[in-house]
LUMVODO-41034 format. One record per atom (N, C-alpha, C): y, z, x; residue number from 0; atom name; residue in one letter. Coordinates in steps of 0.02 Angstrom, whole numbers. Each point is the difference from the previous one (the first is absolute). Layout:
+--------+--------+--------+-----+------+------+
:      v :      w :      u : seq : atom : type :
+--------+--------+--------+-----+------+------+
:      Y :      Z :      X : NUM :   CA :    a :
...
+--------+--------+--------+-----+------+------+
***
This chain:
+--------+--------+--------+-----+------+------+
:      v :      w :      u : seq : atom : type :
+--------+--------+--------+-----+------+------+
:   -153 :    671 :   -799 :   0 :    N :    m :
:     42 :    -35 :     24 :   0 :   CA :    m :
:     38 :    -63 :      9 :   0 :    C :    m :
:     63 :    -21 :    -24 :   1 :    N :    p :
:     22 :    -53 :    -21 :   1 :   CA :    p :
:    -51 :    -75 :     45 :   1 :    C :    p :
:     10 :    -19 :    -24 :   2 :    N :    r :
:    -23 :    -86 :     43 :   2 :   CA :    r :
:     13 :    -43 :     -7 :   2 :    C :    r :
:     28 :    -51 :     56 :   3 :    N :    k :
:     38 :    -52 :      3 :   3 :   CA :    k :
:    -67 :    -64 :     -2 :   3 :    C :    k :
:     46 :    -54 :      5 :   4 :    N :    t :
:    -38 :    -57 :     -4 :   4 :   CA :    t :
:     41 :    -57 :     63 :   4 :    C :    t :
:    -73 :    -26 :     61 :   5 :    N :    i :
:     32 :    -47 :     46 :   5 :   CA :    i :
:     -9 :    -67 :    -26 :   5 :    C :    i :
:     18 :    -55 :     16 :   6 :    N :    s :
:    -12 :    -51 :     10 :   6 :   CA :    s :
:    -31 :    -18 :     70 :   6 :    C :    s :
:    -54 :    -61 :     -5 :   7 :    N :    l :
:    -16 :     -1 :     73 :   7 :   CA :    l :
:    -24 :   -100 :    -26 :   7 :    C :    l :
:     24 :    -26 :     47 :   8 :    N :    p :
:    -24 :    -85 :      5 :   8 :   CA :    p :
:    -51 :     -3 :     23 :   8 :    C :    p :
:    -51 :    -58 :    -55 :   9 :    N :    e :
:    -51 :     13 :     -4 :   9 :   CA :    e :
:    -44 :     -5 :     68 :   9 :    C :    e :
:      1 :    -35 :     60 :  10 :    N :    d :
:     14 :      2 :     69 :  10 :   CA :    d :
:    -27 :     55 :     13 :  10 :    C :    d :
:     50 :     55 :    -31 :  11 :    N :    l :
:      3 :     71 :     37 :  11 :   CA :    l :
:    -67 :     43 :    -40 :  11 :    C :    l :
:     -1 :    -14 :    -75 :  12 :    N :    a :
:    -30 :     29 :    -40 :  12 :   CA :    a :
:    -74 :    -24 :      9 :  12 :    C :    a :
:    -12 :    -51 :     14 :  13 :    N :    e :
:    -85 :     -6 :     41 :  13 :   CA :    e :
:    -10 :     17 :     64 :  13 :    C :    e :
:     44 :      5 :     38 :  14 :    N :    f :
:    -18 :     47 :     75 :  14 :   CA :    f :
:    -20 :     69 :    -20 :  14 :    C :    f :
:     64 :     35 :    -64 :  15 :    N :    v :
:    -40 :     75 :     -3 :  15 :   CA :    v :
:    -54 :     -3 :    -26 :  15 :    C :    v :
:    -29 :    -34 :    -37 :  16 :    N :    d :
:    -56 :     16 :    -17 :  16 :   CA :    d :
:    -61 :    -41 :     49 :  16 :    C :    d :
:      4 :    -64 :     39 :  17 :    N :    e :
:    -40 :     -9 :     31 :  17 :   CA :    e :
:    -10 :     76 :     68 :  17 :    C :    e :
:     50 :     38 :     14 :  18 :    N :    n :
:    -15 :     35 :     41 :  18 :   CA :    n :
:    -13 :     55 :    -40 :  18 :    C :    n :
:     -7 :     -1 :    -60 :  19 :    N :    h :
:    -19 :     87 :    -37 :  19 :   CA :    h :
:     61 :     40 :      2 :  19 :    C :    h :
:     64 :    -23 :     -1 :  20 :    N :    i :
:     68 :     56 :     37 :  20 :   CA :    i :
:     24 :     50 :    -63 :  20 :    C :    i :
:     -8 :     54 :      4 :  21 :    N :    n :
:     14 :     41 :    -55 :  21 :   CA :    n :
:     95 :    -19 :     10 :  21 :    C :    n :
:     21 :    -35 :    -24 :  22 :    N :    l :
:     66 :    -42 :    -18 :  22 :   CA :    l :
:     26 :     80 :    -22 :  22 :    C :    l :
:      1 :     28 :    -59 :  23 :    N :    s :
:     45 :     69 :      7 :  23 :   CA :    s :
:    -11 :     58 :     42 :  23 :    C :    s :
:    -36 :    -15 :     20 :  24 :    N :    r :
:     -2 :     51 :     73 :  24 :   CA :    r :
:     20 :    -17 :     64 :  24 :    C :    r :
:     14 :    -74 :      1 :  25 :    N :    f :
:     48 :    -19 :     53 :  25 :   CA :    f :
:     53 :     16 :     15 :  25 :    C :    f :
:     36 :    -23 :   -102 :  26 :    N :    v :
:     71 :    -20 :      4 :  26 :   CA :    v :
:     24 :     86 :     11 :  26 :    C :    v :
:    -52 :     39 :    -22 :  27 :    N :    q :
:     -1 :     93 :    -19 :  27 :   CA :    q :
:     59 :     10 :     96 :  27 :    C :    q :
:    -63 :     -4 :     23 :  28 :    N :    d :
:      1 :     -2 :    105 :  28 :   CA :    d :
:     75 :    -27 :     15 :  28 :    C :    d :
:    -22 :    -66 :    -20 :  29 :    N :    k :
:     65 :    -33 :     36 :  29 :   CA :    k :
:     89 :     55 :    -22 :  29 :    C :    k :
:     -4 :    -11 :    -78 :  30 :    N :    l :
:     41 :     27 :    -22 :  30 :   CA :    l :
:      7 :     67 :     49 :  30 :    C :    l :
:    -30 :     51 :     -3 :  31 :    N :    r :
:     -1 :     61 :     20 :  31 :   CA :    r :
:     42 :      3 :     79 :  31 :    C :    r :
:    -52 :    -70 :     40 :  32 :    N :    e :
:     27 :     -1 :     65 :  32 :   CA :    e :
:     64 :    -16 :      5 :  32 :    C :    e :
:     31 :    -28 :    -52 :  33 :    N :    l :
:     71 :    -26 :      5 :  33 :   CA :    l :
:     46 :     54 :    -20 :  33 :    C :    l :
:    -31 :     32 :    -63 :  34 :    N :    s :
:     57 :     66 :    -14 :  34 :   CA :    s :
:      3 :     58 :     56 :  34 :    C :    s :
:    -56 :     -6 :     46 :  35 :    N :    e :
:    -31 :     44 :     36 :  35 :   CA :    e :
:     69 :    -23 :     76 :  35 :    C :    e :
:    -14 :    -64 :     20 :  36 :    N :    s :
:     55 :    -12 :     37 :  36 :   CA :    s :
:     62 :      0 :    -15 :  36 :    C :    s :
:     36 :     21 :    -42 :  37 :    N :    e :
:     51 :    -14 :    -25 :  37 :   CA :    e :
:     29 :     88 :    -11 :  37 :    C :    e :
:    -49 :     39 :    -28 :  38 :    N :    d :
:     12 :     77 :     25 :  38 :   CA :    d :
:     -4 :      7 :     62 :  38 :    C :    d :
:     -9 :    -30 :     48 :  39 :    N :    s :
:      9 :     28 :     79 :  39 :   CA :    s :
:     78 :    -11 :     -6 :  39 :    C :    s :
:     21 :     36 :     73 :  40 :    N :    s :
:     56 :      1 :     36 :  40 :   CA :    s :
:     15 :    -52 :     18 :  40 :    C :    s :
:    -45 :    -53 :     36 :  41 :    N :    e :
:     11 :    -71 :     55 :  41 :   CA :    e :
:     -5 :    -41 :    -51 :  41 :    C :    e :
:     58 :    -47 :     -9 :  42 :    N :    d :
:      3 :    -62 :    -24 :  42 :   CA :    d :
:    -48 :    -57 :     54 :  42 :    C :    d :
:    -18 :    -45 :    -48 :  43 :    N :    l :
:    -50 :    -54 :      7 :  43 :   CA :    l :
:     41 :    -38 :     70 :  43 :    C :    l :
:    -24 :    -42 :     51 :  44 :    N :    s :
:     27 :    -44 :     40 :  44 :   CA :    s :
:      0 :    -50 :    -44 :  44 :    C :    s :
:     34 :    -55 :     20 :  45 :    N :    d :
:     25 :    -63 :    -28 :  45 :   CA :    d :
:    -96 :    -49 :     19 :  45 :    C :    d :
:    -15 :      2 :     58 :  46 :    N :    d :
:    -80 :    -18 :    -13 :  46 :   CA :    d :
:    -58 :     60 :    -49 :  46 :    C :    d :
:     26 :     44 :    -11 :  47 :    N :    e :
:    -54 :     43 :    -51 :  47 :   CA :    e :
:     14 :    -40 :    -61 :  47 :    C :    e :
:     67 :      3 :    -10 :  48 :    N :    a :
:     13 :    -25 :    -62 :  48 :   CA :    a :
:    -43 :    -87 :    -20 :  48 :    C :    a :
:     11 :    -27 :     47 :  49 :    N :    k :
:    -11 :    -69 :    -18 :  49 :   CA :    k :
:    -72 :     -9 :     -3 :  49 :    C :    k :
:    -23 :     39 :     60 :  50 :    N :    e :
:    -81 :     11 :    -16 :  50 :   CA :    e :
:    -12 :     12 :    -52 :  50 :    C :    e :
:     28 :     63 :    -52 :  51 :    N :    i :
:    -21 :      0 :    -73 :  51 :   CA :    i :
:    -11 :    -58 :    -52 :  51 :    C :    i :
:     83 :    -10 :     40 :  52 :    N :    a :
:      5 :    -50 :    -77 :  52 :   CA :    a :
:    -38 :    -64 :     26 :  52 :    C :    a :
:    -31 :    -27 :     43 :  53 :    N :    q :
:    -58 :    -49 :     12 :  53 :   CA :    q :
:    -34 :      4 :    -26 :  53 :    C :    q :
:    -39 :     64 :    -13 :  54 :    N :    k :
:    -74 :     58 :    -24 :  54 :   CA :    k :
:      9 :    -15 :    -46 :  54 :    C :    k :
:     62 :     30 :    -34 :  55 :    N :    l :
:     20 :     -3 :    -80 :  55 :   CA :    l :
:    -27 :    -86 :    -19 :  55 :    C :    l :
:     35 :    -37 :     25 :  56 :    N :    e :
:     25 :    -86 :    -22 :  56 :   CA :    e :
:    -69 :    -40 :     15 :  56 :    C :    e :
:    -37 :     24 :     39 :  57 :    N :    d :
:    -72 :    -13 :      6 :  57 :   CA :    d :
:    -39 :     17 :    -36 :  57 :    C :    d :
:     21 :     61 :    -52 :  58 :    N :    l :
:    -54 :     11 :    -62 :  58 :   CA :    l :
:     19 :    -10 :    -62 :  58 :    C :    l :
:     60 :    -37 :     25 :  59 :    N :    g :
:     55 :    -25 :    -75 :  59 :   CA :    g :
:     22 :     24 :    -51 :  59 :    C :    g :
:     17 :     37 :     53 :  60 :    N :    y :
:     38 :     86 :    -35 :  60 :   CA :    y :
:     94 :    -41 :    -14 :  60 :    C :    y :
:     16 :    -30 :     77 :  61 :    N :    l :
:     67 :    -45 :     -6 :  61 :   CA :    l :
:     -2 :    -46 :      0 :  61 :    C :    l :
:     47 :    -56 :    -12 :  62 :    N :    n :
:      9 :    -63 :      7 :  62 :   CA :    n :
:     63 :    -35 :     46 :  62 :    C :    n :
+--------+--------+--------+-----+------+------+
***
């Protein structure tokens, strides 16, 4: 399986290490959730989209 590399800000990298988070599994699960939600016939509400964007920003994926 092809692999991709992601970059994390130092503070998030420390958080991942301190909390023993399997980052690869976490990212896979979140991307699956997003892709499955796109596959559904329902569109996200504005509030749901904002909540997801805020979570991704909090994790350092969006600036």
